[in-house]
C-alpha positions in Angstrom: 0.2 0.0 0.0 1.4 3.6 -0.7 1.1 5.7 2.2 0.2 9.2 1.7 3.2 11.5 2.4 2.7 15.0 4.3 5.3 17.7 4.7 5.9 16.2 8.1 6.3 12.7 6.8 4.1 9.7 7.0 0.4 10.8 6.9 -1.3 10.1 10.2 -4.3 8.3 8.5 -3.6 5.8 5.9 -5.9 5.2 3.3 -9.1 3.1 4.4 -10.3 0.1 2.3 -13.8 -0.5 4.1 -15.2 -2.0 1.1 -12.3 -4.5 0.5 -12.3 -8.0 1.5 -10.9 -8.6 5.3 -7.6 -10.2 3.9 -7.0 -7.1 1.7 -7.8 -4.7 4.5 -5.5 -6.8 6.7 -2.6 -6.6 4.3 -2.9 -2.9 3.8 -3.1 -2.2 7.7 0.2 -4.3 7.7 1.7 -2.6 5.2 1.1 0.8 6.9 2.6 -0.5 9.8 5.6 -1.6 8.4 5.9 2.2 6.6 5.5 3.7 10.0 7.7 1.7 12.3 10.6 1.7 9.4 10.3 5.7 9.3 10.0 6.1 13.0 11.7 9.5 14.4 9.7 10.2 17.6 7.7 12.8 15.9 3.9 13.6 17.0 3.2 12.6 13.2 5.0 9.1 13.7 2.8 8.6 17.1 -0.6 9.6 15.1 0.3 7.4 12.4 0.7 4.2 14.6 -2.2 5.2 16.5 -4.3 5.1 13.4 -2.7 1.9 12.4 -3.7 0.5 15.7 -7.2 1.9 15.6 -7.6 0.1 12.0 -6.4 -3.0 13.3 -9.0 -3.0 16.6 -11.7 -2.0 14.0 -10.9 -5.2 11.6 -10.7 -7.6 14.8 -14.1 -6.8 15.9 -15.6 -6.9 12.3 -13.7 -9.8 11.1 -12.3 -11.8 14.1 -11.7 -15.2 12.4 -10.0 -13.6 9.4 -7.9 -11.4 11.8 -6.6 -14.3 13.8 -6.2 -16.7 10.9 -4.4 -14.7 8.6 -1.9 -12.8 11.2 0.6 -15.3 11.3 0.4 -16.0 7.2 0.7 -12.4 5.8 4.0 -11.9 3.9 6.2 -9.7 5.9 10.3 -9.1 4.9 10.9 -9.1 8.6 9.9 -12.2 10.6 10.1 -9.7 13.8 7.7 -7.2 12.5 5.3 -10.1 11.5 5.7 -11.2 15.0 4.7 -8.2 16.4 1.9 -7.6 14.3 0.5 -10.8 15.1 1.0 -10.5 18.8 -1.1 -7.1 18.5 -3.9 -9.4 16.9 -3.6 -12.2 19.4 -3.5 -9.4 22.1 -6.7 -7.9 20.9 -8.5 -11.2 20.8 -7.4 -11.8 24.5 -8.6 -8.2 25.5 -12.0 -8.9 23.8 -12.3 -12.4 25.8 -12.0 -10.4 29.2 -14.2 -7.8 28.2 -11.5 -5.0 28.1 -12.7 -1.5 27.5 -11.7 0.0 24.1 -9.3 2.5 25.3 -7.3 -0.3 26.9 -7.8 -2.3 23.8 -6.2 0.4 21.6 -3.2 0.5 24.1 -2.6 -3.0 23.9 -2.6 -2.8 20.1 0.0 0.2 20.2 2.1 -1.3 22.4 2.2 -4.6 20.7 3.3 -3.0 17.4 6.1 -1.1 18.7 7.4 -3.2 21.7 10.1 -4.4 20.0 11.1 -1.4 17.9 14.4 -1.2 19.0 15.5 -4.8 18.3 13.7 -5.5 15.1 16.8 -5.8 13.1 18.7 -7.7 15.9 15.8 -10.2 16.0 16.0 -10.6 12.3 19.5 -11.4 12.3 19.3 -13.9 15.1 16.6 -15.5 13.1 19.1 -17.1 10.8 19.7 -20.8 11.4 23.1 -20.7 12.7 23.1 -17.4 14.5 24.0 -17.5 18.1 23.6 -14.2 20.1 27.0 -12.8 21.6 26.6 -11.2 25.3 26.3 -8.0 24.0 23.4 -9.1 21.9 21.5 -10.7 24.7 22.1 -7.6 26.8 20.5 -5.5 24.1 17.6 -7.9 23.8 17.2 -7.4 27.8 17.1 -3.9 27.6 14.7 -3.4 24.9 11.6 -2.6 27.0 13.9 0.2 28.6 15.0 1.4 25.2 11.6 1.5 23.7 10.1 3.3 26.6 12.7 6.0 26.2 11.8 6.4 22.6 8.2 6.7 23.4 8.6 9.1 26.2 10.8 11.4 23.6 7.9 11.1 21.1 5.1 14.0 21.8 1.9 12.5 22.1 2.6 8.8 23.3 0.2 8.2 26.1 1.2 7.1 29.6 -1.0 3.7 29.2 0.8 3.1 26.2 4.0 3.6 27.4 3.4 1.6 30.8 2.2 -1.5 28.5 5.5 -1.4 26.6 7.8 -0.9 29.8 6.1 -4.0 31.6 5.4 -6.5 28.6 8.5 -8.7 29.7 7.2 -8.5 33.5 5.9 -11.7 35.1 3.2 -12.4 37.6 5.7 -14.3 40.0 8.4 -11.6 39.7 10.7 -13.5 37.2 10.3 -10.9 34.6 12.3 -7.8 33.8 13.4 -5.2 33.8 12.0 -4.3 37.1 10.7 -7.9 38.5 7.3 -6.6 39.1 4.9 -9.1 40.6 0.8 -9.7 40.3 -1.1 -6.7 40.2 1.8 -4.3 39.8 1.8 -5.1 36.4 -0.6 -3.4 34.0 -3.4 -5.6 32.5 -2.2 -4.3 29.0 1.2 -5.7 29.9 0.0 -8.9 31.0 -2.0 -9.5 27.9 1.4 -8.7 25.7 3.2 -11.1 28.0 0.8 -13.8 27.1 0.4 -12.9 23.4 3.8 -12.4 22.8 4.9 -16.0 24.3 2.1 -17.8 22.5 2.9 -16.0 19.1 6.8 -17.0 19.5 5.7 -20.5 20.2 3.6 -21.3 17.1 6.4 -19.5 14.9 9.3 -21.4 13.3 12.4 -20.8 15.5 16.2 -21.3 14.2 16.4 -24.1 16.9 13.0 -25.7 16.6 10.1 -26.2 14.3 6.8 -24.3 15.2 4.6 -25.8 17.8 1.0 -26.7 17.1 -1.5 -24.6 19.0 -2.1 -27.5 21.1 1.6 -27.9 21.9 1.8 -24.2 22.6 -1.1 -24.2 25.1 0.4 -27.4 27.1 3.9 -25.8 26.9 2.7 -22.5 28.6 0.6 -24.7 31.0 3.5 -26.8 32.1 6.4 -24.4 32.0 5.1 -20.9 32.2 1.9 -20.7 33.7 3.0 -19.0 37.0 4.4 -16.2 35.2 1.2 -15.5 33.2 -2.0 -14.1 34.5 -4.3 -17.2 35.1 -7.5 -15.3 34.0 -6.1 -14.1 30.9 -4.7 -17.7 30.1 -7.7 -19.6 30.6 -9.8 -16.9 28.9 -7.4 -17.6 25.6 -7.6 -21.1 25.9 -11.4 -21.0 25.9 -11.3 -18.7 22.9 -8.9 -20.7 20.6 -9.1 -24.3 21.5 -6.8 -26.6 19.8 -7.5 -25.5 16.2 -7.7 -21.7 16.1 -8.6 -20.1 12.9 -5.5 -20.1 10.6 -4.2 -23.7 11.8 -3.0 -25.7 9.1 -4.1 -29.4 9.1 -3.4 -32.6 7.1 -6.1 -34.8 6.1 -6.2 -38.3 5.5 -6.3 -38.0 1.7 -2.9 -36.1 2.4 -4.3 -32.5 1.4 -3.5 -29.6 3.3 -6.4 -27.6 4.6 -7.1 -24.2 6.5 -9.4 -24.0 9.4 -11.5 -20.9 9.1 -13.6 -21.7 11.9 -13.4 -24.4 14.8 -15.2 -25.3 18.1 -13.7 -24.3 21.2 -12.0 -26.8 23.5 -10.3 -29.8 22.2 -12.6 -30.8 19.3 -11.7 -30.7 15.7 -13.3 -28.5 13.3 -16.1 -30.1 11.3 -15.1 -28.0 8.0 -12.1 -26.9 6.7 -11.0 -25.5 3.3 -8.3 -27.5 1.2 -5.9 -25.5 -1.0 -2.8 -27.9 -1.2 -2.9 -31.3 -3.0 -1.2 -34.4 -1.7 2.0 -33.6 -4.2 2.3 -30.1 -2.7 0.7 -28.1 -5.4 -1.6 -25.4 -4.8 -5.1 -25.9 -6.0 -6.4 -23.7 -8.7 -9.4 -23.5 -6.6 -9.9 -24.1 -2.8 -12.4 -26.7 -1.9 -14.5 -27.2 1.4 -14.0 -30.4 2.9 -16.5 -31.8 5.7 -14.1 -33.7 8.2 -16.8 -36.1 9.3 -18.6 -36.8 6.3 -15.9 -39.0 4.5 -12.8 -40.9 5.7 -10.6 -39.4 3.4 -11.4 -36.0 4.6 -10.7 -36.9 8.3 -7.9 -34.6 10.1 -4.8 -36.7 10.7 -2.7 -33.9 12.4 -1.2 -30.4 11.9 0.6 -29.3 8.8 3.5 -27.2 8.1 3.5 -23.6 6.6 2.5 -23.3 2.8 6.0 -24.2 0.9 5.0 -21.4 -1.5 3.9 -17.6 -1.1 0.2 -17.2 -1.6 -1.4 -14.1 -2.6 -3.9 -12.2 -0.7 -6.5 -12.8 -3.5 -6.2 -16.4 -2.9 -6.6 -16.1 0.5 -9.8 -14.1 0.1 -11.3 -16.9 -1.9 -10.6 -19.3 0.9 -12.4 -17.0 3.4 -15.2 -16.5 0.9 -15.8 -20.1 1.3 -16.0 -20.0 4.8 -19.2 -17.9 4.7 -21.4 -20.8 3.5 -20.0 -23.2 6.1 -22.0 -24.0 9.3 
């Protein structure tokens, strides 16, 4: 998306595409987000531009919750760390909705997630390489990034205190094991507690240089076994109820070896009744995606989770997948 330019830099309001399909709108918001953070220079215009991007994202999460959650991890980003922050903003908004957080706090969650790693985007991308190993200096930079980004926001006229506090505290933990201030429990604002959970869950379901991506089921159980003490239990339980083991966007492998996309799923541990197949048994993209009833025929039964698509998929094709979901029950 080409963002409008003013004498002050990036315009505060990117072009809206309210009549476009949700996938197209989500991609436009993502493009505006990348433009904003790449040009960040602590000006009021930067703050206004990011606030507008966050507001558009909040609007889309409310109007198209399944599409936003399903597509967040599949959008094409040149930077994996920016993709992570954008997806964490979407997941954070879904958690905030699940616990009925008020609109002002939801907007703070979105803004904080989008910029929480601003000072370490390049470093995180460098360390995503398969054989990369962080040095002592790089580890220190990663640990200090909440402080560095907080300072950048304090130097940015128009950044509100709720937003700044969420960024400053997003690596704190309920049991006091977090950083940089080792806060505990209610000392941590709820926006930061939401970001902590969203940040961890999104990191687990994304591929890492040292391990493959975890499935949504594995991610929930991993957090339950290893990290629940550092998370807000009310938020964690709300997220588990909201997504189940097959949230929208999950890729599954069918008995006939097709790869299918989950567009809607029951909560809890149950598998979705209907999915959209889009990659054939030999790994080629279907010309037209097709609905599959996983309970109607043995060939369409879900056999497990699938890996990310081996090829880039254009937004127009994703829109066709979601169009099929409108007629599913």
